N, C-alpha and C positions, 0 to 999 in steps of 0.2 A: 336949550336950542336944539341939541342933538335929538331929543325925544320928539320935538315938533317936526323936524325934517323926516324922521323915520315914519311918523304918523302920516305925513303927506304922501310919501312913497307907498305906504301900506294901503291907503285909500285908493290910489290909482291902480295898484296891483289887484286889489279885491274887486274893484269895479269892473275889471276886464277878465277876471278869473272865470266867471261863469256867465257867458252871454245868454240872452233870453232864449235863443234857439236851443241851446244846450239844456236849459232848465226844463223845457218841455219834453226832452228826450231822456231825462234821468230815470233810470229803471228802479222800481221798488225791488226789495230783496226777492220777493216771490217771482217777479218778472225776470230777474237776473238768473234765477235757478228754477226753470220749469219743473225739474224733477221733484222739487220740494212741495209742489202743490197737487200731486196726483192723489187720487182716491186712496184713503188710508184707514188704518184701524181707528177704533173708538177711543180717542185720546181722553175725553172727559171721563169715560168709564174706567179707563186704566188709572187715571189719577185718583178717582174716587176709591177704587179698590186698594190702591197703594196706600193712601192716607188712612184708610180704615184698618188695614191689616199689616202694613209694613212696620218695621221696627228700626230703631236707631242702630242697633247692633248689626243688623243686616246691611243697612246703608253704609256704615263705617267699613264693614268687611268688603263690600262691593267697591268702595273707593280705593281700598288697598290693592285690589286686583289690578287696577289700571297701572299702578306703579310697577307691576311685574311684567308688563307687556312691551316696555320700551316705547310707550306712547308719547308722541310729540305733536299732537293735533293733526298733522298731515301724514304721519307715518307710524308704523309699528315694526317690531322685530318679529319676523315670521316664525323663527324657531321658538321664541318665547311665547308666541300665540299658541303654537302646538303644545308646548310644555304646560301651559296654564289654561288649556281649553275648557276643562271641566269647571275650574273656578270662574272663568268668564261666563260660562253658561249659567252658573248659579247666580252671578251678579245680574245677568239679563233677566232671569226669572224673579229675583228679589226686588230689583229696582228698574222695572221696564220703562219708566217715564224719564229716565236720565238721558239727555242727549249726549252727554259725555260717554256713557257706557254704550249706547247704541252706535255712536261714531267709532269707538274703539272696536266694537264687534264687527262693524262693516269693514274697517281697515284690516282687521285680522282675517276676516273671511276672504277679502280680496287678495291679501298677501299669501294665503295658504291655498288659494284656488277653489274655495267653497262658494261657487257662484250663487247657489240657492240661498245660502245663509247670508251672503252679502245683499241679495235682493230683499230678504226679509228685514234685515237691519236697516237698509236704505229706506224701505217703505215706512217703517216705524219712525225713523229719524225725520223723514219728510213730513209725516203727520204731526209730530211734535213741533217741528219748526214752523209749519203752517199755523198751528194753534198759537205758538208763541208770538209770531208776527201779527196775528189777528188781535191778540190781547194788547200788544204794544201800541197799536194804532187806534185803540177804542176810545172815542169821545173824550169829554172832560172828566177830570177826577177819576181816572182809571185805577184799578188795582195794578200793582207791579206784576210782571210775568212771574209765575211760580216756577221755581227750579229746585233741584235737590242739592246741587253743588255749584260753586262758582264756575267750575269747568264746563257746566252745561251751556252757559252763555258763550264761552269761547268756542265750543263745538258748534253752536248755532251759527256764529259768524263765519267760522271756517267753512261750514257746509253751504252757507249763502254767498260765499265769495266776498266777504266783507272784512275790513281792517279796523281794529279798535284804535281810536285816536286818543281818547282820554277817558277817565272814569272817576267816580267819587261816591262815597256813601252820603246820601243827601239828607240824612237826619242824624240827630245825636242819640235818639232812643227809639226802640221798636214800638209801633203804634197801630195795629199789631205787626205791621210789616216793617222791614228795615231796608228801604229802597237803595239799591245799588244802581246808580245812573251810569250808563255807558254810552259814549258817542262813537258811532262807527260810520264808515263810508264804504261804498263798493270799491273793490281793489282797483278797478279800471277808472276810478274817478267818479265824481258826482257829489250830490248833496250829503251833508252830514245828517245823520238820523240819531235821535235820542231814544234810548231804551231804558226801561226801569225794571230791574229784576229783584226778586226776594227769595232767599233760601232759609232765612231764620224761622219763618212761620212753618215751613215744611219740617225742619229739624226738630222744633219743639213739639210738633204734632206727633212725630214718631217716637219721642222719648217718654213713653208712657210709664216707665218704671221709676222715673225721677220723683223724689219726694215733693218737688216743686211743680210737678206736672199740672198744666192748666192755669198757671199763674204767670204774671209778668216777670217774676223773678227768674224763671227758667229762660225766657226770651232774653232778658238782660244778661244772664250768664253766658248764653251762646254768643251774643254780640261781643261781650268783653273778652271771652277766651279766643274767639276768632280774630278779633282785631289785634289782640296781643301777639298771637302767633304770626299773623300777616306782617305786623310792624317789625317783628324780629327778623323776618325774611326780607325786609326792605320794600314791601309792597306799598306803593304810594297811597293807594286809597285808604289804607289803615293808618299810615303815618299822618296823612292829612286829617283824618277823623280824630285821631288822638290829640293832634295839635289843637283842634277846635275845642275838645273837652278841657284841655289844659288852660286854654284862653278863657273859657267860661269860669274856671275856678280862680283865675288871677284877679287881683283886687284893683289894679290901676290900669289905665289905658296903655301905659308904657310896658307894663308886665304882660298885658294881653298881646301886644304886638311882638314882644320878645318870644312869646310862646308860639305865635303863628308864623313868624318870618322863616324859620328853617324849612318847614313843610311847603310854604308858598314858593320859596326859592327852588324847590325840587319840582315845582309844577302843580302843587296841590290846589285844586279848585276851591274847595270850601274854606281853606285857610286864607287864600287870597281874597275871597269874597268877604269873609269875616273881618279881615284887615281893613278892607274898604269901609265896612260898616262902623268899625271902631273910629276911624278917622272922620266919618260923616257925623257921628253923634258926640264924640269926645276928642275933637281935634286938639293937638298940641304941636308945638314947633318940632318939625322933623317927623311927624306921625307917618306920613306917606312916603318918606324917603326910601327909594328902592322899589316901590310897588309897580310903578309904570315900567321900569326897566325889566321887571319880571314878566309883566303881561305882554309887552311888545313882541318878543320872539314867538310866543304862543299865538298871538293874533296874526303875525306874519305867516305862521304855518297854517292859518285859516282854522284855528280852533274856535268854534262858535262861542263858547262861554267866555273865553278870554277877550274876544271881540266885544261881547256885550259889556263886560266889566270895564273895558277901556272906554266904551261909549258912555257908561255911567260916570267914569272918572272925569271925562270932558264935560258932561252935563252938570256935574256937581262941583267941579273945580278941585278935585282930590288928586294931588300930586302933579297937576298941570293947571294952567290957566283955563278957567271956564270958557268953553267954546261950544255953544249949542249947535252950530252948523256942523262942526266936526263930529259931535255926538250923534247927530241924526245920520250923517253919512256912514259912520261906523255901524250904527244900528241897521241901516238899510243893507250894508254889505253883509252883516251877519245874517240878516233875514234871507238874503240870496243864498248864503252858504248852508243854512239849516233848512231841512225839509219841512214842508207843511206850515211855513210861517211860524215855526216854534220860537224863533228869536224874539219876535215882538211880545209873545206870551211870557217868555222867561224874563225879558227886560221889564215887563210890567210888574212881575214879582219883585225884582230888585227895586224898582221905583217905589212901590207901595211899602216895602220894608223901610226905606229911607224916609218916606213921606206918608206915614199911615193915616194922617188926618186930611190930606189934600185930595182934591178931585183930580181926575186924570187930565193932564195937560193936552191941549189940542193936537200937538204933533203925535202924541202917543195914541190918542183916541182915533185919529185918522188912520193910523197904521193898523190898529186893532179892527177897525171897520173893514179895511181891505182884507185882513186875514179872515175875518168872519165871512165876508162875501166869497172868499176862495174856499170856504168849507171847513175852517178851523173852528171846531165846537168850543174849545176852551176860550178863544177870543170872544165868541158870542156870549158865553156865560160871564166873562169878565165885564163886558159892557153892560149887561143886564144888572149885575150886582153892584157895579159902580154907580149906575143911575139910581138904584134903590137907596144906596147910602147917601148920595149927593142930594137927591130930591126929597127924601124922607116921606112924610105923609102925602105930599103932592104927587108922588110917583104913581103912575097907573100901570098895573101889571096886565099886559095884553095876553090874549089867549096864546099867541105865538111864543111869548116869553115863558109862560107857564109850561107850555109843551116842551120847550127847550130844557127847562130846569127839571122837568119830570121824565124826560126821555131816559129809559133804562140804560142807554148807551152812555149817558153822562152821569151815571150813578153807580159806578163800580164800587165806590165806598159810601154811597148814600148821601153825599154832601148836597146835591141838588134838591133832594127831598127835604133835607133839613132847612135849607134856605126858604123853601116854600112853607114849611111848617111855621117857621118864625115869622114869615110875612103875614100869614093868615091868623096868627095867634090872637090879635085883638080885632080881627075882621070877620073871621068865620071859624069858630072853635071846632066844629066838626071836621072841616077840611084840614085845619091845623093838626088835629089829632090823627087823621088819616095819613097825612104826609109824615108825621112823626113816626108812626108805626112802620111806614115804608122805609124811612131812613134807618130805623133800627134793624129792620130785616136785611138791609144792605150792609149793615155793620158799622154805621156811624156811632162812635162812642158817646157823643153828647146825647144823641137820641136814645141810645140804650140806657144811659144813666137816668134821663128824665123818666122813661117808662118804668125803670126799676124803682125809682123813688115814688112814683105814683102808686105802684102796686104795694110798696112797703108801707106807705102811709095808710092805704086802705086796709092793710093787714094789722096795723098797730103793732103791739108788742108780741103778737103771736109769732111762733117760729117762722122764719122766712120760707116761702114755698120754693120748690125746685125751680119754678119759672123765674121768680125774683132773683134767686142766686145765679141762675144762668145769665140773666141780663146784666147783673152787677159784674160778673166775671168777664163777660164779653166786653163790657165798657172798660173795665180795668185793663184787660189785655190790649184794648184799643188805645191805651195811653191816657185814659181819664183818671187823674190823680184822686179826685174825690171818690170815685168808685173803688179805687185801690184802698183808700182809707176806710171806706165804709165796709168793704168786704173783710178787712182786717178786724174791724169792730165787731162784725157778726161772729167771727171766730172767737173773739174774746168773750162775747156774751154767751157763747155756747161752751165756754170753759176750755177752749183750745188755743191758748195764747201763743204757743210756739208756731202754730200754723199762720198766725197773723203776720209774722215777719216776711213771708213770701209775697204779701200784698203791700206792706208798709215800706219796705226797703226800696222798691222801684219808685214809689211815690216820693220818697225822700231824695233819691237821686235826681228826680225832676223838680226838686225845690219845694215840695209841699211841707209847710211849717207844721200843720196839725199832725201829720204823719210822723214827723221828726220827734215831736214831744210825746206823742202817744207811745212810740217805740221806747223812748227814754223811760217813760213810766213803767212799761212792761219789764224792761231790763232791771229797773230799780226795785221792782217788786220781787225779783228773784225767782220768777217762774221757771220750772224745770224745762229742759229741752230747748232753751233759747240760745242764740249765739252770743248774746250779751249778758253781762253780770251787773249787779249793782255798782261795782267799781267802774265798769266800763261806762255805765250811764253817767256816773259822776264825771268821768274824764270827758265825755262828749259834751255835757252841760258846761263844764269849765271852759271848754274851747269856744263856747258860744257867748260867754259873758262879755266879750269885747265887741260883739256885733251890735251895731246900732239898731238893726232890725229885730234881732232875737234876744238881745241882752237882758232886758227886764224879765221876760218870761223865763229865761234860763236861770236867772238869779232867784226867782220865786221857787222854781223846782229844786234848786240846790238848797235853798233854805228849808224846804220841807224834808229833804233827805238828811240835812244836818240835825234837824229836830228829832228825826226818827233813828238816826245812826245807821242809815242804810248806805253802803258803799263808802262810808267814812265813819270815824268815831263821832259820837254825839257831840254837837258843838252848838248849844243854844246861842252863845254870844255871836258866833259867825252868822247864824240864821237871822238874828236880829239886825245885824249890820247889813246883810244882803237885802232884807226887806225895807229897812229904813232908807237905804240909798235911793230907791225909786219912789217910795211912798212920799218922801219929802218934796219931790219934784212933780207930784200930782198923778202918779200912776195909780189909778183907782184899784186895780186888782192887787197891787202890792199893799195898798192901804188896808184892803179887806184881809189879806193874809196876815199882815202885821197885827191888825186889830184882833183877829180870831186867836192868834198865837198868844197875845197878851191876856185876853179874856180867859183862856183855858189854862194859863200858867205854863205854857210850853217853852217860853223863853225868859222866865222869871216869875216870881210869885208876888202876889199882892199888888199887881199893876192893872187891875180891872178898870180903874178910872181912866188910865191911859188908853186901854183897849177900847173903851166906850167912845173916847174922843176920835180915835181913828175910824171907828165904824160910823159915827155921826158924820164925819168928813166925807166918807165914801158915799153915804146915803144922800148927802147934799149934792152929789154929782149924779143923782137919779139912778143909782145902781140897784137893779133888782137883786143881783147876787148879794149885795151888802144887806139889803132888807131880809133876805132869806136866812143868811148866816147869823145876823144879829138877832133876828126874831127867834131862831132856834135856841141861841144861848140864853136870851132873856126868858124864854119859856121854861127851860130846864134848869138854868143855873142862876138866873137873876134873883137877887135877894132884896133889892130895893123896893120901895113902895110902888105898886102898880107894874113891876117889871114883867110878871108873868102875863098879865092881861095885854100889856103892850107887845110882848113877844108874839102872842097869838094874833094880834091885830096886824103887826108888820108882816107876819107870815101870810095872812089872808090877802093883804094888799099885793104882795109880790105874786102870790098864786093867781090872783085875779088878773094879773098882767102877764100870765102864761109862763112864769118862771118855773121850770120843771122841778127844781129842788124844792121850791116853796110849795108847789102842788103836792109833792110827796110828803112834805112835813105836815101840812094841814090835814091831809087825808089820814096820816098816822095819828095825829093828835085826836081827831074826831072819832076814829075807829077803835083805838086801843086804850084811851085814857081811862083811868079808874076814877077820875074826878067827874062826877055827874053833871057839874056845871059846864064841862067841856065836851064830854062824850055825846056824840050824835051820829050813830052809825049810818043813818040814811043820808045825812049831809056828807059824811065822809065818803060814802060810796060814790057820790056824784064827782067828787074830786078824784077818787081812785080810778073811775072809769075814764076821766079825762087824762089821767096819767098813763093808763093802759093804752091809750090811743097813740102815745109817742113810741115810734118804733125803735128809738135809740136807748131806751131804758135798760139798765142792767139788773143783776140779781137783787140788789138792795131795794130798788124801786118796786120790782115785782113782788118782793117780800111784803111791801106795804099793800099792794093790790090784793094779795092773798089774804092778808089780815082783815081788810075791809070786807071782802066777800064772806069770810067767816063771821064777821061781826053782825051780819044780817042773816045768818043761818044758811048761807050758800056753801055748805061744807064740801060737797063734791067738787065744786069749782075751786074752792080754796086748796083742796088737796092736790088737784091737778097743777095749779100754779106753783104751790110750794114745792112740789116735787121737782119742777123745772128749776126753781131757785136752788135747791140742794144740789141737783146734778151739775148746774153751772158752777156753783161755789166750790165744788170738789176739785175742779180743774184750775182754780185760781188761787195761787199762793197768797195773794193780797187779802183774800177773804178771811184768812186766819182761822185757827182751830176753834177759838172761842165763838166767833161769829157763826161758824158752821154748826157748832153745837146748838146755838140758839135757834138757828133756822130749822135744824132737825127736830128740836123740841117743839117748835110751833107746828111743824108737820104732824107730829104725834098728836097734838091737841086737836087739830082739824080732823084727823082720822078718827078721833074719839068723839067727834061731834061737839067740840068745845071751842069757843073763841079765845083769842089771846088778849089778856088784859094786863096793862103795865102795873108794876108794883107801886102802891101808893107812896112808899118810902122815898121814891125819887123826887117827890115834890116837897119833901120836908124842908122847913126853914124858909119857904117862899110865901109870899102873899097869896091869899086865895083869890081866884078870879070871881068877880061879882056875878 
């Protein structure tokens, strides 16, 4: 009852807080401070030069200078300014694009009577501020405003006569930016304006000496270290962000709320929002207790986001009785409070997060249309994409819609171009490809990954070009986890597994399963220079065995390590138990691993019959992997009537279904067999060329391709390929010294103009192939 009364009072207060006449007179930051919009230096050129030649060491040193000046945003200590004048001059020279440093210089010059210096600093500060405000109000999907230090934003607001109301980091991971959302209002009153800043991209650009330079690992490291330092200082934006991360790791709704509540009680925006989402999707008795009481005081203080969340609470009945009328009234009040109709756009984001599969309701659509008609580009884009989704194939993209989506002002991150590329994908391939390239040029990570993969597939197994690497790296730094995984794979293929960690770890942090197990494999192999060991790999895999999502895969990996004795003593009994656990309940991959282990005697001897049964069971599930694995064993190890012929047939069948392992095996059989009933170099070359077209193949498969080239007399090509095999294998501990020697021996054969032929003894005891 108390909450309802306070809401009613709040609605009345907000309705009268900003009359229509006042709305028309609200000044923009530029209007409020005419001095900030005077003709000024070339800011874009200054930034370009700084990012190209600046260093993290100089940026850090410049930041330390500010602490020596007695700087407090609005004042400095004149004596300290005189004492540290040379250091401040160096800071200005080294980091000229920092509004913090320019404002400190201006205040110092004013305090020490240097009028000319104050005018220079003021002019540069004005130029930087004008550029920042222009970026902040630019279209839909804008980039955040680039800054060097958080203090730059505070200096900007102080110079523009604005007051910060609240703030938050609006993402968990850098993609490539790590937006810092700040809500500010003019000091003399007026509408709340939302700004988004980023300093993480700037800092990682300057840190060229880092071993992780150019990778998402460096961005992640900056985010983690800065948030940790800020949280220790009690800065709410980082306390809030860390609560969100803790909640993401929590396993139950109750545990998630427990992680979020302390930060939300301090006024954390993202923690309160996440709390609301938990209760929307996983409600339990008492889930929302306390949430409304937290939001009410913030809404009464006319904090736009709190008003939006309160509106959502009323619309969804979270913590209060559902009341659509109250929800709409709160939304309208927030829209009056927030400049440029940002409230309805932000509310739409909340609504679609809670209702991802629903069309926009009429009340929201009407308000978006009003925002669009008032010039809000984001509202216009939302309406277009909502209609695309709702109407599907019946939607007609008008020329005006296309122009809106393709407007460079709405493509700070390339998202509008990507929407158009996807729209035209099955309608006009040429236009789709053109928009895809434009999206990639603007930095969209999905577009970058698509283009990188197109190029990689065209290149096949050839070493990736600089262009392909650049696209993968940009996509990975933009947050695309597949690109992170793939870039790590390229490092491993090139014999540089330790470098792969810088790509794989950020992908793992974002929940990528393949990256997680790939890294475990690399650690388990004991590659030099990695942060993990075989023992650490075992520990990580053990922790995953209780997971419903990853458990079976983790048990398969542990079984493999138990058989090899990597990271743990050899334990074939445990390996068998781990594989049997999932094989018995129908996990096909576990059935294959169990069957293979039994066939090769890795977990017991004389149990080939049992191994055959497991392989037959896996093949009954139409597994190409099972056919390839069983086919290889039958071809080389099978001693029963017709085993070898069946092995070749199964391998061919799986190869013809594009199983890469089977393609490799068949190519090898046909190219290197000493059995003239099997050997067919020309046919083997067809398979090997198909294998070579796969960009993901490693040294072992490339070894096969080289052997096939040599089998038809293409020795120069074979030498070129085999040299790549040897070079890659040298960097991979998993290749083993014996395998490396065999690869080097084949290289010597090709250099001598001879093919590699298998020893006939390996087929002894087997049926001949008819």
